[in-house]
C-alpha positions as CSV (number, residue, x, y, z in Angstrom):
1,X,0.0,-0.1,0.0
2,X,1.3,3.4,-0.7
3,X,0.5,5.3,2.4
4,X,1.9,8.5,0.8
5,X,-1.3,9.1,-1.1
6,X,-3.5,8.6,2.0
7,X,-4.8,11.8,3.9
8,X,-2.8,12.4,6.8
9,X,-5.8,11.3,9.4
10,X,-5.6,8.0,7.8
11,X,-1.9,7.6,7.7
12,X,-2.3,8.0,11.6
13,X,-4.9,5.5,12.0
14,X,-2.9,2.7,10.2
15,X,0.3,4.0,12.2
16,X,2.6,2.1,14.6
17,X,2.4,4.3,17.7
18,X,5.7,4.7,19.3
19,X,5.6,5.3,23.0
20,X,8.3,6.8,25.2
21,X,10.9,4.5,25.7
22,X,10.3,2.7,22.6
23,X,11.5,2.4,18.8
24,X,10.5,0.6,16.0
25,X,11.8,-0.1,12.4
26,X,9.7,-0.8,9.7
27,X,9.9,-0.5,5.5
28,X,6.4,0.0,5.0
29,X,3.9,0.6,7.6
30,X,4.0,4.4,8.9
31,X,5.2,5.3,12.5
32,X,3.6,7.8,14.9
33,X,4.1,9.5,18.0
34,X,3.2,12.3,20.2
35,X,5.8,14.7,21.8
36,X,6.1,17.5,24.4
37,X,9.6,18.1,25.6
38,X,10.5,14.6,24.3
39,X,12.3,14.0,20.9
40,X,11.6,11.5,18.2
41,X,14.6,10.7,15.9
42,X,13.5,9.1,12.5
43,X,16.4,7.3,10.8
44,X,16.3,6.0,7.4
45,X,18.4,4.5,4.7
46,X,16.8,5.9,1.1
47,X,18.6,3.2,-0.8
48,X,17.4,0.1,1.3
49,X,13.9,2.0,1.8
50,X,13.7,1.3,5.4
51,X,13.7,3.3,8.4
52,X,12.7,3.7,11.9
53,X,11.7,6.0,14.8
54,X,12.5,6.3,18.5
55,X,10.9,8.6,21.3
56,X,13.2,9.3,24.4
57,X,12.5,11.6,27.3
58,X,16.1,12.5,28.7
59,X,19.4,12.8,27.0
60,X,20.8,10.6,29.4
61,X,19.9,9.0,32.7
62,X,22.8,8.0,35.2
63,X,22.7,4.6,36.2
64,X,24.4,1.9,38.3
65,X,24.3,-1.7,38.0
66,X,21.4,-1.9,40.8
67,X,19.1,0.5,39.0
68,X,15.9,-0.8,37.5
69,X,15.5,2.3,34.8
70,X,14.2,1.6,31.4
71,X,17.5,2.8,29.6
72,X,15.5,3.4,26.2
73,X,13.9,6.5,27.8
74,X,17.5,8.1,27.6
75,X,18.6,9.3,24.3
76,X,22.0,7.9,24.3
77,X,20.4,4.2,24.5
78,X,17.5,5.1,22.2
79,X,19.9,6.3,19.4
80,X,22.3,3.4,19.7
81,X,19.3,1.0,19.7
82,X,17.6,2.6,16.8
83,X,20.9,2.8,14.5
84,X,21.8,-0.7,15.4
85,X,18.5,-2.1,14.5
86,X,18.8,-0.6,11.2
87,X,22.3,-1.8,10.7
88,X,21.1,-5.3,11.5
89,X,18.4,-5.0,9.1
90,X,20.7,-4.3,6.3
91,X,21.0,-0.4,6.3
92,X,24.7,1.2,5.8
93,X,25.6,3.9,8.3
94,X,27.0,5.9,5.2
95,X,23.7,6.1,3.7
96,X,21.5,6.6,6.9
97,X,19.9,10.1,7.1
98,X,18.1,11.6,10.0
99,X,15.0,13.9,10.7
100,X,14.2,15.0,14.1
101,X,11.4,16.7,16.1
102,X,10.2,17.5,19.5
103,X,11.7,19.5,22.6
104,X,8.8,21.6,22.9
105,X,9.0,24.1,25.6
106,X,5.5,23.6,26.4
107,X,5.9,23.4,30.4
108,X,6.3,26.4,32.8
109,X,5.3,25.6,36.4
110,X,5.6,27.9,39.5
111,X,7.7,30.2,37.4
112,X,10.5,27.9,36.4
113,X,10.7,26.7,32.7
114,X,12.0,23.1,32.7
115,X,15.1,22.7,29.9
116,X,14.4,19.3,29.3
117,X,13.3,20.0,25.8
118,X,16.2,22.2,25.1
119,X,18.5,19.4,26.4
120,X,17.0,16.8,24.2
121,X,17.2,18.9,21.1
122,X,21.1,19.8,21.7
123,X,21.7,16.1,22.6
124,X,20.0,14.9,19.3
125,X,22.3,17.4,17.2
126,X,25.4,16.6,19.2
127,X,25.0,12.8,18.6
128,X,23.7,12.9,14.9
129,X,26.8,15.1,14.3
130,X,29.1,12.8,16.2
131,X,28.1,10.0,14.0
132,X,28.2,11.9,10.9
133,X,24.5,11.2,10.0
134,X,23.0,14.2,8.3
135,X,20.2,15.6,10.1
136,X,17.8,16.5,6.6
137,X,15.1,18.0,8.6
138,X,14.1,19.4,12.2
139,X,11.5,20.9,14.1
140,X,12.6,21.7,17.5
141,X,11.5,23.9,20.6
142,X,8.8,26.2,20.5
143,X,5.5,26.4,22.8
144,X,4.1,23.3,20.9
145,X,3.3,19.8,21.4
146,X,3.7,17.7,18.1
147,X,2.3,14.8,16.4
148,X,4.8,13.2,14.2
149,X,4.1,10.5,11.5
150,X,7.0,8.9,9.5
151,X,6.6,7.1,6.3
152,X,9.9,5.0,6.4
153,X,9.7,3.6,3.0
154,X,10.5,6.8,1.3
155,X,11.6,8.9,4.5
156,X,8.8,11.5,4.5
157,X,8.0,13.0,8.0
158,X,4.7,14.8,8.7
159,X,5.0,17.1,11.4
160,X,1.7,18.7,13.2
161,X,2.4,21.5,16.0
162,X,-0.4,21.5,18.4
163,X,-1.2,24.7,20.6
164,X,-1.0,23.9,23.7
165,X,-3.3,25.8,26.5
166,X,-1.6,26.9,30.2
167,X,-4.1,24.1,31.6
168,X,-2.8,21.3,29.5
169,X,0.7,22.6,29.6
170,X,0.7,22.4,33.3
171,X,-0.8,18.6,33.2
172,X,2.1,17.7,30.6
173,X,4.5,19.8,33.0
174,X,3.4,17.7,36.3
175,X,3.5,14.1,34.3
176,X,6.7,14.8,32.7
177,X,8.5,16.0,35.9
178,X,7.0,12.9,38.0
179,X,8.0,10.7,35.2
180,X,11.5,12.0,35.2
181,X,11.7,11.7,38.9
182,X,10.7,8.0,39.0
183,X,13.4,7.4,36.3
184,X,16.0,9.2,38.6
185,X,14.9,7.5,41.7
186,X,16.7,4.5,43.2
187,X,14.9,1.5,43.9
188,X,14.4,0.9,47.7
189,X,16.5,-1.7,49.4
190,X,13.8,-4.0,50.3
191,X,12.4,-4.0,46.5
192,X,12.4,-7.7,45.1
193,X,14.6,-8.2,42.2
194,X,14.2,-11.0,39.7
195,X,17.5,-12.1,38.6
196,X,17.7,-13.5,34.9
197,X,20.2,-16.5,34.1
């Protein structure tokens, strides 16, 4: 099916949704995500006609060997996972291109503007530059949330900015701040652990 000929609402309905901490690779089905201060990076190999998208919340997360943190929520792990996944499917790094979105500063609670979005955007640019992956298009920062639809077989991205009311922004701020706190929190000593072998 040629998804590029469909209206954006139909593409969104048929897309595989990428949640925070997740990533996916496809050669046909569209990928979609909704962003606030988080960033989604779309990597694709135009010759192989395959691509993938990730969705991360923080540039990096300090971890110890005893932390139970979902590392894919951090940009450094999410970017490596997505790139390695593409390479395993036959993509060549010299052909890989990127498009990246998000990092909105839509949250301002108690007079303090959180810098998560800015940090995510800066991290993304630096990581792609370090890996010599060209950033073909981006839409970072600003007071918006974004809906991103990625057509991996052609590398096309549709990005819709959505105005955020103050009430919505404060709700998102509380949720993202609480979520970030749970990522950084150390597990309690009496937490039961499962050892895999």
